[in-house]
N, C-alpha and C positions, 0 to 999 in steps of 0.2 A: 504494500500500500504506500502511496506517495506521501511525502512529508506534509503537503497541504491537507490531505485527507486526515492524517493523524492530528494536525492542528485543529481542524474542524471538530473532530471527535473530542479533543480535549476541551474546547470551548463549550460543547454541548454538555459534557460531564460536569464542568465547573458551574455552569448556569443551573444545571439540575441540582447539584449539591447545595448551592446557595439557596435555591428555591426551597429545598427540603428544610434548611435551617430556618427560613422565614416561616414555613408552615408548621413549625413545632409548637405553635401557640396552643394547640389542643392538648398538649402533654403538660399536665399540672406540675410535674417535676422538672420540666425543662424551661430554660429562659425563653421568653416570647419576643419575637421580632415581627413587626408589621410589614416593613419594606426592606429591600436589599440594602438600602442606604443605612439602615439602622444596625446592620450586622457589624460587629467590631472587626478590626483588621486581623486580630489573632485568630478569630473564628474563620474568617474568609481564607486566611493562609492555610489553616488546618484542612478545610474541605478541598481546597485546590490541590494541596499536597496529596490527598487521597486520590483525587482524580488523576493527577500525574502518575501516581504509582500504578493505578489500574491500566492506564494507557501504555505505560512502559512494559507492564507484564504482557499485554496483548502484542506489542511490537516484538518482544523477545520470542514469544511463542510462534509468531508468524514468520520470523526470520530463521528460526531453528530448522535445519534440514530434516526432512522426514526420513526416518530409517526404513530401509526396505529389506525384507527377508524372504527367502525362497521356501515355499512349502515342499517338503520332502516327497509328498505323494503326487500332487498335480504339477509340481515344478514351476508354478507361477510365482510372481513377485507380489508381495503384499506389504502394506504398512505394518509396523510392529504391533499396533493396537489390534490388528486383525489376525494375529498369529499367536499360537500357544507353543511355548517351548517345553518339551517333555523332559522329565528327569531320567531319561534313559542314558546308556553309557556314551552316547554321542550327542545328547541334548538336541535331538531333531526338532525342527520347526514344522508345525502343522497349521494350515489356515483353518479358520472356523468351519468353513464348508466341508473340508475333508474330515475334520473331527466328527461332525454330525453324521457324515456318510459312513465313517468307520463304525460308529456306534449303531447306526441303523442296520448295517450289514451283519453286525455281530448278533443282533436279535434274531436274524434269519439263519445264519451260518454258525452253528455251534463251535466249529473249529476256530472261529475268530473271537470267541468269548472266553474270558473277559477281554475287552479291547486292550491291545498291548503294542509296544514298540520295542524292538531289540530284546524280546523275551521278558520285558518288564511290564506288568499290568499298569494301565493308566488309571490313576485314582479318580473316582467320580467327583471328589471334592475339587479337583483341579479344573474340571470342565463343566461343572453344574451350572455356571452362569452362561454357558454357551448353549447347552442343550435346553430343549423345551421341557416344561414340567411333565408332559406326557412321556417324553423319552427318559427322564430320570425315574419316573415310576416304573416304566417298562424295564429299565436296567435292574432295579431292585427286585422286581418280580422274576426276571430271568436268572438272577443269582440264586433264588430259591429253587427254581426249576433245575438248573444245572447241578446244584448241590444235592438234589434228591436222587437216591440210588434206585429205588423201585418206583419209577414215575408212572403216573396214571393220567391219560388224556381222555377227554370226553369221547365216548364211543359213537356219538353222532358225527358221521363223516363230514357233514356240512359245517361242523363247529370245530371239533378236534383240539380245543384249547387245553392247556395244562391245568390239572386240578391239584391245588396245593394239598399235601398230605394231612390227614388227621389221625392221630395215634389210635389204633384199635378199630378204625372204621372199616366195615366190610364193603361199603359202597360210598361214593362221593357224588354230591349233587352239583351239576354245572350251573353256575349263576347266570350264564349267558342264555342257554337254551332250555334250562331246567330238566335236562336229561340226567338220569342217575346211572353211574358206571360202577361195575364190580371192580374192586381193587385187586382181585386175584386173577381173574381171567381177562380183565380189561374190556369185557363186553358189557352189554346192558345188564343192569342189576337184576337179580333173580332170587328165587327162593331155593334153598337146598344146595346140593353140590353144583359146581360149575359144569356146564355142558361142554361136550367135546368141541374144540376149536379146530375145524377142518383146515382152514387156511394156515393157521400156525403150525399144525402138524405137517402139512405139505411143505412148508418152508424148512422146517427142521429136517425132514426127510431128504430134501434136496441138499441142504447144507452137509448132512452126513455123507451123502453120495459124492459130493464134490470136494469134501475135505475142508469145508469152511469152518471157521471158529466163531464163537460168540464172545463178546466182551464180558468178562466176569463181573463188571460193575453195572453197565447200563443195558446189557443184553443184545446189543447190535450184532448182526451177522456180518462178518468181515471175510473178504476173500484176499488172499495174498497173491499178487500178480508178479512181483519181482522183489528182490532184496532179501534181507535176512529175516530170521524169525522174531526179531524184536518189533512188536507192534505197539503203536501209539494210537489209541482210539480217539475219536472226536471228543469224547468226554475227558481226554487227557490221561486216561488210564494206560499204563505200560504193562504189557504182559507177553508171555511166550505163546507163539502161534501153535506150537505143538501140543502143549499140555494146559494152556490157559492160566498157568501160575504167574504170580507177580514176577516181573522181569528180574533176572539175576537171582531167582530163588528156586532154580531147578537145575538138573544136570543134562537137559536136552541140548543137542547141537545147535549152534548159532546160525548155520547155513545149511541149505540143501545144495549139493554140488551142482546140479543142473541149473538151478536158479542163479547160483553164484557165477558160473561161467557165462550164462546168458547176460547177466548184468555187466560183467567185465567186458564182454564183446561190445555191448551197447556203449559203454564209456569210451572204449578205444575208437569206435566209429565217430563219436561226438568230438573227440580230440582231433581226429584227422579232418573232420569237416571244419572245425574252427581254424585249424592251420591253413586250410585251403582258401578260406575266406578272408584271411588277413590282407590288408592293403599292401601292394607291392610298390617299391620305388619306381619313379617315372622312368620308362625305358627298359625296365627289367624284363627279361624273358618270362614267358608263362611257365609255371612249374610243370615238371613231368607228371604224367598220370600216376596216382598212388599205386603202390604194389598191393597185392591182396594181403589182407590181414593174416598174420601168422599166428599159429596156436601159441607160440612162445610169448607173443605180446599179450594175448588173452590171459595166459597163466600168470604172467607177472602182475597184471592188473588185478586178477582175482586174489592173489596173495596180499596186495595192497589194500583191497577192499575189506578182506577178512580181518586184517590187522587194525583197520581204522573204523570198524563199523559202529563203535560206541562214540560217534563223533558229536560234538556240541556246536559244530559249524562256526568256528572262530573267524574264518576268512572266506570271502567270495570273490570271484572274478567274473568278468563278462565273457560269455561264450557266444561267438557269432553263429548265426544260422537260425533256421526255423525249428523251434523245439516246443514240446508240451511241458507245462509246469507240472511237476510231480506231486503237487499238493492241491491245487485248485483245478488242474487238468485243462486250463485254457491254453490256446496256442499262442506262443510269442513269435511273431513273424520275422523278427530281425535279430534278436539276441535274447539271452537268458542268463540268470545268475547261476554260477556253478561253484559249489563248495570245493575249495582247493584241497580238502582233506578226504572227504568221502564221495565227492562228485554228485551230491544231491543237486538237482536242477530245479530252481524255483523262479517264479516271476518276482519283480521288485516288491510288489505289495505283499506277497506271501513271505518274502524274506523279512520284511519289516514287521508285519502284523500277525503272521500265523505260526512262525517257528517258536 
């Protein structure tokens, strides 16, 4: 703002302050002045000084450069007042929009709950002034749901909301649709013993036939497609895929050799693809076609994977090429994050918010 504008602003504030002094006649405890001419010089000086201070504060605030921070998720620049700095190990910055989006997605995708960054949960107290009251209430309700071992959902398929547990209750009433659900068989409430659940029996039979396992905590059916027998369920329970015991509390092997070698070959192929896509110096000749993958390469990678399978993913690198995220299964068209230790491949969002 130009100096002339600030001077005008100062004159307005000064006149307003003097007028306020003149108008104090209604205050029995204050000295009364009828006109501005009656205001003593010391009082005029006081109110003008206050006006000057106010204008100076506004000038300083206007001239101070606005600090800009980049959101780690959307990569856009925002004023610092629109950004939350999280207390993770890298103090990542999140814009308010991405914070709200992360919490909304965590209410739908249990693998993202509680919302976290760099494996550290985001305290609701840090962001409750950003979230709507409805989102804060949903967060607290979700904590109860996630923390419940034997969950019961409304048996009405058009409703299916979580029913908070009540100790000793044989059935629970849904407050939304007023349907009552049996806490044992999870079907509609009934008298006597639970009827046979044909759909559930069919799923268990198929799981037994295919060798699938159920999470010992939440009961989800899980299929191992690649990797070791160390399973981390969506409910964050870690268990052995062979015997369902808590991880590191059994004598089962950590890998099946066929799966280990298949994973090793997959990693070797990804390494070669990344090398082929690296930018070449200007004028450099095209690289020679790669030789077929040798079994020796696969065996070396298998040994490395077996040795490092209990990885905590300390370092990631960018891997060029089209890959599928191994956590959310979305296709990354240009590059993906690759753990330099165990070669877990994840998208940027999963690296920040899901691991």
